[in-house]
N, C-alpha and C positions, 0 to 999 in steps of 0.2 A: 558261468555262461555270460556273454556280453549282452547287456540289456540295451536295446536300440529302438528309438522312435523313428519310424519310417514315415516321412512327410507324404502327404497325399500325392504330390507330383511324382514321387518315386514309385508309389503303388500304381499310379496311372501309367507311367512309363513301362513298368514291369508287365502290366496287363496288355497294353496296346502295342508296345514296341519291342520289348525284350531287352537285350543288351545287358549292361552292368546292373541296372535296377532289377531285372529278372534274376540275375545271379545272386544279388543280395537277398531277394525273397527266397530263392532256392536254398541259400545258406540257413535260413530259418527252418526249412523243412528237413535239412540235414542235421539240425540240432546244434549248429555253430553259433547262432545268435538267438536271443529271445526278443522277438519284436513286440513293441508296446503300441497300443493305440487307445483311443478314447471314443465315446459315442459321438462327440462333435467331429472328430476326424473321419470316422466311418460315414457319417452323414454327408460330410463334404465330398467324400469319394462318390457316394451314390448320386448326389446332386450334379457333380461335374460329368459323370458318365451319362446321366440322363439329359441334362440341359445342353452341354457343350458338344458331346460326342453322339447324342441321340441313340444310345445303345438300347437294345431290346430289354424290357424290364426283367425278363427271365434270365438273360445273360448277366444283368447287374446283380440279381439275387444270387446267382451261382458264384459270381466273383466275390461278392461280399461274404458269402457263406464260407468259401474256401479260405479267404484271408482271415475271417473271424475265428476259424478253428486254430490258426497258427499264432494269433496275437494274445498277449495278456491284456485284458481290458482294464484301463485305468480310468477312474472317475474323479477327475480333479475337483477340488472344492475351493481352491484359492485361485482367483483371477489374476492374470499377469497382463499388464498393459505397457509393453516395451516398444513394440513396433506398430506402425500405422495400419498395417493389414491385420485385422483381428484374427483371421485364420492362422497367421503365423504365430500369434500369441497362444493359440490353442495347442500348437506343437510344443512350445516352451512349457506350458502348464503340464502337459502329459509327461514330458521329460523330467521335470522337477519332481512331480509327485510320484512318478513311477520309478524314481531313482535310476534313471537311464545312465548308461556309460557314454552313449553317443547319440547324436541326432544325425540322420542321413537325409539330405535334401538336395534339390537342384535349384531351390529358390534363392535368388540373389540377395534378398533382404536378410534372410537367415544366415546365409553363408558369410555375408559381410560382418556379422557379429563375431565370427570365428569360434566363439564358445559362449555359453550362457551358464552362469553359476558353476563354472569349471566343467561343464558338459561340452565336449567338442562338437562342432557342427561340420560335418564332412559331406563331400560328394560320394556317390556310390563307389566310384573307383578307389577312393582313398580308404573306405571301409574294407573293401575287398583285399587291398594290399596289406592291410593289418591282420586279416584272417589267415 
């Protein structure tokens, strides 16, 4: 099974907008990929839903609970400091320590890397075309 870190922006898009990010998340429920996340990435999801989108706390709880059931939780112990945005570094940490095959993101800074330690960084559509 393909091990994939889904960046917070992909999860947000899946929850709020659908489209390819929702199809990527659906592929996890279909057993085509094993999504990986970390406590830091899940907390970022909660904070963005709460602070930026002003979502109802109960809706946030349900969304994180549903996502939490489908991800393998990785607890990175080694810090990576490659990119200026620290939340992007958390994605890389999760991918490296979770032995991810891919990172899926819509973040320009991550996508500009192309890959990190031989882990490709892809947009949702690119992952879907590989499945």
